[in-house]
C-alpha positions in Angstrom: 213.4 -34.5 175.7 212.7 -33.1 172.3 209.3 -31.6 172.3 206.5 -32.4 169.8 206.4 -29.3 168.2 210.4 -29.5 167.6 210.0 -33.0 166.3 207.1 -31.9 163.8 209.0 -28.7 162.6 212.4 -30.8 162.0 210.2 -33.5 160.1 208.6 -31.1 158.1 212.0 -29.3 157.2 213.6 -32.7 156.5 210.7 -33.8 154.3 211.3 -30.9 151.8 214.4 -32.7 150.9 213.9 -36.4 151.6 211.5 -39.2 151.6 210.2 -40.1 155.3 208.7 -43.2 156.5 207.1 -42.9 159.9 205.0 -45.3 161.9 204.8 -44.0 165.3 202.6 -46.9 166.7 205.4 -49.2 165.9 208.3 -47.1 166.9 209.8 -46.9 163.2 211.3 -43.9 161.2 213.1 -44.1 158.0 214.7 -41.4 155.8 215.5 -42.0 152.2 217.2 -39.7 149.7 215.2 -38.2 147.1 217.3 -39.0 144.1 217.6 -42.6 142.5 221.2 -42.3 142.5 221.6 -41.6 146.1 218.9 -44.3 147.0 221.7 -47.0 146.4 224.4 -45.2 148.4 224.0 -46.5 152.1 225.0 -42.9 153.2 221.4 -41.7 152.3 219.2 -44.6 153.9 218.7 -44.3 157.7 216.2 -46.0 160.0 215.5 -46.6 163.5 213.0 -48.9 165.3 212.4 -48.8 169.0 209.8 -50.1 171.6 208.9 -46.5 172.7 206.0 -45.3 170.7 206.1 -41.6 171.2 207.2 -39.3 168.2 209.3 -37.3 170.4 211.5 -40.4 171.5 211.5 -42.0 168.1 213.1 -38.8 166.6 215.5 -38.4 169.7 216.9 -41.9 169.3 217.1 -41.3 165.3 218.9 -38.2 165.8 221.5 -39.6 168.5 222.0 -42.5 166.1 222.6 -40.5 163.0 223.9 -37.2 164.1 227.5 -37.8 162.9 226.5 -39.1 159.5 226.4 -37.2 156.1 222.7 -36.7 156.5 222.9 -34.3 159.4 226.2 -32.8 158.3 224.3 -31.2 155.4 221.3 -30.2 157.0 221.0 -26.5 156.9 218.1 -25.8 159.4 218.4 -26.3 163.2 218.5 -29.9 164.7 216.4 -30.6 167.9 218.6 -32.0 170.7 218.3 -33.1 174.1 220.2 -32.0 177.0 222.0 -35.4 177.2 223.2 -35.0 173.6 225.0 -31.8 174.3 228.7 -31.6 173.5 231.2 -29.0 174.5 232.6 -27.0 171.7 229.3 -27.0 169.6 227.1 -24.2 168.6 223.6 -24.2 169.7 220.5 -22.1 169.5 218.0 -21.8 172.3 214.2 -21.4 171.6 214.4 -17.9 172.0 216.5 -17.6 169.0 220.0 -16.9 170.7 223.0 -18.7 169.3 225.5 -20.0 171.8 228.8 -21.6 171.9 228.5 -24.5 174.6 231.8 -24.0 176.8 231.3 -26.4 179.8 228.6 -28.8 181.1 228.4 -28.9 185.0 226.2 -30.7 187.1 223.5 -28.4 187.3 224.2 -25.8 184.6 225.4 -25.3 181.0 228.2 -22.7 180.4 227.9 -20.6 177.2 229.7 -18.0 175.2 227.2 -15.7 173.4 228.2 -15.8 169.7 227.9 -12.1 168.9 229.1 -10.2 172.3 231.1 -13.0 173.6 229.7 -12.7 177.1 230.2 -16.0 179.2 227.1 -17.0 181.1 225.5 -20.0 182.8 221.9 -21.5 182.5 220.2 -23.9 184.5 219.6 -27.1 182.9 216.2 -27.4 183.8 215.4 -23.9 182.5 216.1 -25.0 179.0 212.9 -26.1 177.2 214.1 -26.0 173.6 217.7 -26.5 172.4 218.9 -26.9 168.6 222.3 -27.8 167.2 223.5 -25.5 164.7 225.5 -27.0 161.8 228.2 -24.0 161.0 229.5 -26.0 158.0 226.1 -26.4 156.2 225.1 -24.3 153.6 223.0 -21.9 155.6 
């Protein structure tokens, strides 16, 4: 699951460019674009309402529902993800700052290639505390 710290950092970064409505006691989160022109475009209006009342779960579901949308494609900071959200062929950053390319997912391990030195190695799933999706195509 996404940690509270990851959730807070992500919301802070997102709030620099977008208006955010967050109502944790009611399981609600909504993101609107800051510009009036974008407000009328459905590609810039995202929301989620769930029964769970935790910030981490609300953000996890919000990201799962919207990860492939224009909002997330233009984000130029790391996106916190859960182990269940990982996809082979994507680039991720561990909490340590290492940038890794996901080669394979097994029952107990994630197989990565280090993006700089091309070393292939496996990490036990339970050892991963923080992982972020890296948008390679965003303006970083």
